[in-house]
C-alpha positions as CSV (number, residue, x, y, z in Angstrom):
1,M,-58.9,15.4,-46.3
2,A,-57.3,14.2,-49.8
3,I,-58.9,11.4,-51.3
4,Y,-56.9,7.8,-50.9
5,P,-56.1,7.2,-54.6
6,N,-56.9,4.5,-56.8
7,T,-53.1,3.3,-57.2
8,T,-54.7,0.5,-60.1
9,L,-56.7,2.7,-62.1
10,R,-53.5,5.1,-62.5
11,K,-51.2,1.9,-63.5
12,I,-53.3,0.7,-65.9
13,L,-54.0,4.0,-67.3
14,G,-50.3,4.4,-67.5
15,G,-50.1,0.9,-69.5
16,E,-48.4,-1.2,-66.6
17,L,-49.3,-4.5,-65.3
18,T,-51.5,-5.0,-62.2
19,L,-52.1,-7.9,-60.3
20,G,-55.0,-9.3,-58.0
21,F,-55.4,-11.0,-55.1
22,G,-58.7,-12.9,-54.9
23,V,-60.6,-12.6,-51.3
24,T,-63.0,-15.1,-50.6
25,A,-61.9,-17.1,-48.0
26,L,-60.1,-14.7,-45.4
27,R,-63.2,-12.6,-44.0
28,A,-61.3,-10.3,-42.4
29,S,-58.8,-7.4,-43.1
30,V,-55.8,-9.7,-42.2
31,A,-56.0,-10.5,-46.2
32,V,-55.1,-6.9,-46.7
33,P,-51.7,-6.7,-45.5
34,L,-50.9,-10.3,-46.4
35,A,-51.8,-8.9,-50.2
36,H,-49.6,-6.0,-49.6
37,A,-47.1,-7.6,-48.4
38,A,-46.7,-10.2,-51.4
39,G,-46.5,-7.3,-54.0
40,Y,-50.3,-7.4,-54.9
41,D,-51.9,-4.4,-56.3
42,W,-55.4,-4.7,-56.0
43,L,-57.9,-6.8,-54.3
44,V,-60.9,-9.3,-55.7
45,I,-63.3,-9.2,-52.5
46,D,-65.7,-11.8,-54.2
47,A,-69.2,-11.0,-53.2
48,E,-70.3,-13.5,-56.1
49,H,-69.1,-16.8,-55.0
50,G,-67.9,-15.9,-51.8
51,S,-69.3,-15.6,-48.2
52,I,-68.7,-11.7,-48.2
53,S,-71.3,-9.6,-46.4
54,L,-71.4,-6.0,-46.7
55,D,-70.1,-5.9,-43.3
56,D,-66.6,-7.5,-44.2
57,I,-66.7,-5.4,-47.9
58,G,-66.4,-2.2,-45.4
59,L,-63.9,-3.5,-42.9
60,I,-61.7,-4.5,-45.5
61,S,-62.1,-1.8,-47.9
62,L,-61.0,0.4,-44.8
63,A,-57.9,-1.5,-44.1
64,A,-57.0,-1.8,-47.7
65,L,-56.7,2.1,-48.5
66,P,-54.4,3.3,-46.4
67,L,-52.1,0.5,-47.5
68,G,-52.9,1.7,-51.3
69,I,-53.9,-1.5,-52.3
70,T,-57.1,-1.3,-54.5
71,P,-60.5,-2.7,-53.5
72,I,-62.3,-3.9,-55.8
73,V,-65.8,-5.5,-55.0
74,R,-67.0,-8.4,-57.3
75,I,-70.8,-8.4,-57.1
76,N,-73.8,-9.7,-59.3
77,F,-75.3,-7.4,-62.0
78,S,-78.6,-8.0,-59.8
79,A,-77.5,-6.4,-56.9
80,L,-76.5,-3.5,-58.4
81,D,-77.6,-1.8,-55.1
82,E,-75.1,-3.7,-53.3
83,A,-72.4,-2.6,-55.7
84,S,-73.3,1.1,-55.4
85,R,-73.6,0.6,-50.9
86,A,-69.8,-1.2,-51.1
87,L,-68.2,2.5,-53.0
88,D,-70.0,4.1,-50.3
89,N,-68.4,1.9,-47.8
90,G,-64.7,2.2,-48.9
91,A,-64.5,0.4,-52.7
92,Q,-62.9,2.1,-54.9
93,G,-63.8,-0.3,-58.1
94,I,-66.7,-3.1,-58.8
95,I,-66.6,-5.7,-61.5
96,I,-69.8,-6.9,-62.9
97,P,-69.4,-10.6,-63.7
98,S,-71.0,-12.3,-66.9
99,V,-72.5,-8.8,-68.7
100,E,-73.9,-9.7,-72.2
101,S,-75.2,-6.6,-73.4
102,K,-75.0,-2.9,-74.0
103,E,-77.9,-2.0,-72.2
104,Q,-76.6,-4.2,-68.9
105,A,-73.6,-2.2,-69.2
106,E,-75.4,0.7,-69.2
107,A,-77.5,-0.3,-66.4
108,I,-73.8,-0.7,-64.7
109,V,-72.5,2.8,-65.5
110,S,-76.0,4.5,-64.7
111,S,-75.9,2.7,-61.0
112,L,-72.0,3.4,-59.9
113,R,-71.7,6.4,-61.8
114,Y,-72.8,10.0,-60.7
115,P,-74.8,12.5,-62.1
116,P,-74.1,13.5,-65.5
117,L,-73.0,9.8,-66.9
118,G,-74.9,8.1,-64.5
119,R,-77.6,8.4,-61.2
120,R,-75.7,7.2,-58.1
121,N,-76.2,9.2,-55.1
122,W,-74.3,10.8,-53.1
123,G,-73.6,8.4,-49.7
124,G,-72.3,10.9,-47.7
125,T,-69.9,9.4,-45.4
126,A,-66.8,8.9,-48.2
127,P,-64.2,6.7,-46.1
128,Q,-62.2,7.6,-49.6
129,F,-61.7,11.4,-48.0
130,G,-60.7,9.6,-44.8
131,Y,-64.6,10.7,-44.1
132,R,-63.8,14.3,-44.2
133,P,-65.2,15.2,-48.0
134,P,-64.5,18.6,-50.0
135,P,-67.7,20.3,-50.4
136,L,-70.2,18.2,-52.7
137,A,-68.9,19.1,-56.0
138,E,-65.4,18.4,-56.2
139,A,-65.9,15.3,-53.7
140,V,-68.0,13.8,-56.7
141,R,-65.5,14.8,-59.2
142,Q,-62.7,13.4,-57.2
143,T,-64.2,9.9,-56.6
144,E,-65.4,9.5,-59.9
145,A,-61.7,10.1,-61.0
146,E,-60.8,7.3,-58.9
147,T,-63.5,4.9,-59.2
148,L,-62.3,1.7,-61.8
149,V,-65.8,0.0,-63.2
150,I,-65.2,-3.5,-64.8
151,A,-67.2,-5.6,-67.1
152,M,-66.7,-9.4,-66.7
153,I,-66.8,-11.5,-70.0
154,E,-67.9,-15.2,-69.5
155,S,-69.9,-16.2,-71.9
156,S,-70.9,-16.5,-76.3
157,E,-72.9,-14.2,-75.9
158,G,-71.1,-11.9,-73.8
159,V,-68.3,-12.3,-76.9
160,R,-71.3,-11.9,-79.5
161,N,-71.8,-8.1,-77.8
162,V,-68.4,-7.4,-76.9
163,H,-68.1,-4.5,-79.2
164,D,-71.2,-3.1,-78.0
165,I,-70.0,-3.3,-74.6
166,A,-66.8,-1.6,-74.8
167,S,-68.7,1.1,-76.5
168,V,-70.1,2.3,-73.7
169,E,-69.1,5.4,-71.8
170,G,-68.1,4.9,-68.1
171,I,-66.8,1.0,-68.1
172,D,-62.9,1.5,-67.6
173,A,-62.2,-2.3,-68.4
174,L,-63.0,-5.9,-69.7
175,F,-62.2,-8.6,-67.9
176,V,-62.5,-12.2,-68.8
177,G,-63.6,-14.6,-66.6
178,A,-61.8,-17.3,-68.7
179,A,-62.9,-20.0,-66.2
180,D,-66.5,-20.0,-66.9
181,L,-65.9,-18.5,-70.5
182,S,-64.1,-22.1,-71.3
183,L,-67.0,-23.7,-69.2
184,N,-69.7,-22.0,-71.3
185,L,-68.2,-22.6,-74.6
186,G,-67.9,-26.2,-74.0
187,V,-64.5,-26.2,-73.5
188,P,-63.7,-26.4,-69.8
189,G,-60.2,-25.6,-68.7
190,G,-59.5,-25.8,-72.4
191,F,-57.4,-22.3,-72.5
192,G,-55.6,-23.7,-75.6
193,A,-59.0,-24.7,-77.8
194,P,-59.7,-22.8,-80.6
195,A,-63.2,-21.5,-79.4
196,L,-61.4,-20.1,-76.1
197,V,-58.6,-18.2,-78.0
198,A,-61.6,-16.7,-80.1
199,A,-63.3,-15.7,-77.8
200,I,-60.8,-13.9,-76.0
201,D,-59.3,-12.9,-79.2
202,S,-62.5,-10.8,-80.0
203,V,-62.4,-8.9,-76.4
204,I,-59.1,-7.7,-77.0
205,A,-59.8,-6.6,-80.4
206,A,-62.8,-4.8,-78.5
207,C,-60.5,-3.3,-75.9
208,D,-58.4,-2.0,-78.1
209,Q,-60.8,-0.4,-80.4
210,A,-62.5,1.7,-77.6
211,H,-59.7,2.2,-75.8
212,K,-60.7,0.2,-72.5
213,V,-58.5,-1.7,-70.6
214,F,-58.1,-5.8,-71.0
215,G,-57.5,-7.8,-67.8
216,F,-58.2,-11.4,-67.2
217,G,-58.4,-14.0,-64.5
218,G,-58.9,-18.1,-63.9
219,I,-56.1,-19.0,-66.1
220,Y,-53.2,-20.9,-63.9
221,D,-51.7,-22.5,-67.1
222,R,-48.2,-20.1,-67.2
223,T,-48.1,-20.4,-71.1
224,W,-51.2,-19.1,-72.1
225,A,-51.2,-16.6,-68.4
226,A,-47.8,-15.1,-70.5
227,T,-49.4,-14.9,-74.2
228,Y,-52.0,-12.9,-72.8
229,R,-49.9,-10.7,-70.9
230,E,-48.2,-10.3,-74.1
231,R,-51.1,-9.3,-76.2
232,G,-51.8,-6.4,-73.7
233,A,-53.4,-7.2,-70.2
234,R,-53.2,-5.0,-67.3
235,L,-55.8,-6.4,-65.1
236,V,-54.5,-9.9,-63.9
237,A,-56.4,-11.7,-61.6
238,A,-53.5,-14.3,-59.8
239,G,-55.7,-16.1,-57.8
240,A,-57.3,-16.1,-54.2
241,D,-56.3,-16.4,-50.6
242,H,-57.7,-20.3,-49.9
243,G,-55.6,-21.3,-53.4
244,F,-52.6,-19.6,-51.7
245,V,-52.8,-21.2,-48.6
246,L,-53.3,-24.3,-50.1
247,A,-50.2,-24.1,-52.7
248,G,-48.2,-23.4,-49.9
249,A,-49.1,-25.4,-47.0
250,T,-48.8,-28.5,-49.5
251,E,-45.6,-27.7,-50.7
252,R,-44.1,-27.6,-47.0
253,A,-46.0,-30.5,-46.5
254,S,-44.3,-31.7,-49.1
255,F,-41.2,-30.9,-48.1
256,L,-41.1,-31.8,-44.6
257,R,-42.7,-35.5,-45.2
258,S,-40.0,-36.1,-48.1
259,L,-37.1,-35.5,-45.4
260,S,-35.3,-38.7,-44.5
261,T,-36.0,-39.9,-41.2
262,P,-33.1,-40.1,-38.3
């Protein structure tokens, strides 16, 4: 069987905007058709903050692959072994939070890329091929071509080393976690604060220099979201399932309660 294409990777390499749907509270495959129906391109399956298990990751990824919505798992640097298992069980991308050095970026590539670039082992099951992969050399080549590896920049240390991080072969994109970066810089939620603006400018410059994709999440202010989209962001995390449900439910309740009584 042909490999399921990583539609998000192909779009961002073609210069297109892609939108991410956070999966944190909806720990079931129902999140996938909902995100697809709403027009999203990729999932952020949150194994950093949420209570998502490897079982959840596998089931959600399997539901996503046939729909062409890219399952990307956010998982801590300290759990790179779990990140490679996520890829073995259907994920098409990994996003690692709080990357702060070139050495960390190199360790990520070593764990998540096949030789010669990395040291990832072949898992054998290959759900990305519908469990019917081609011979090993071709399976590895195709899997590498459809795997997206993203480093998150969320601290002043990460910003200081961002050019070195961006230079690492095998890292496809740098992603600003704006909420945590603002917190780390002492301006929590201050998306227009000079310190945060300067930090994000540094990330954009590093992406431009190294020809890496720039993305962001955590900016829900429309003015600043528009600003960074205009600056070339192609990976944009729009929000998460619990926030979407709460916003929709709150708006509907507000409307119904505002109706005049008979």
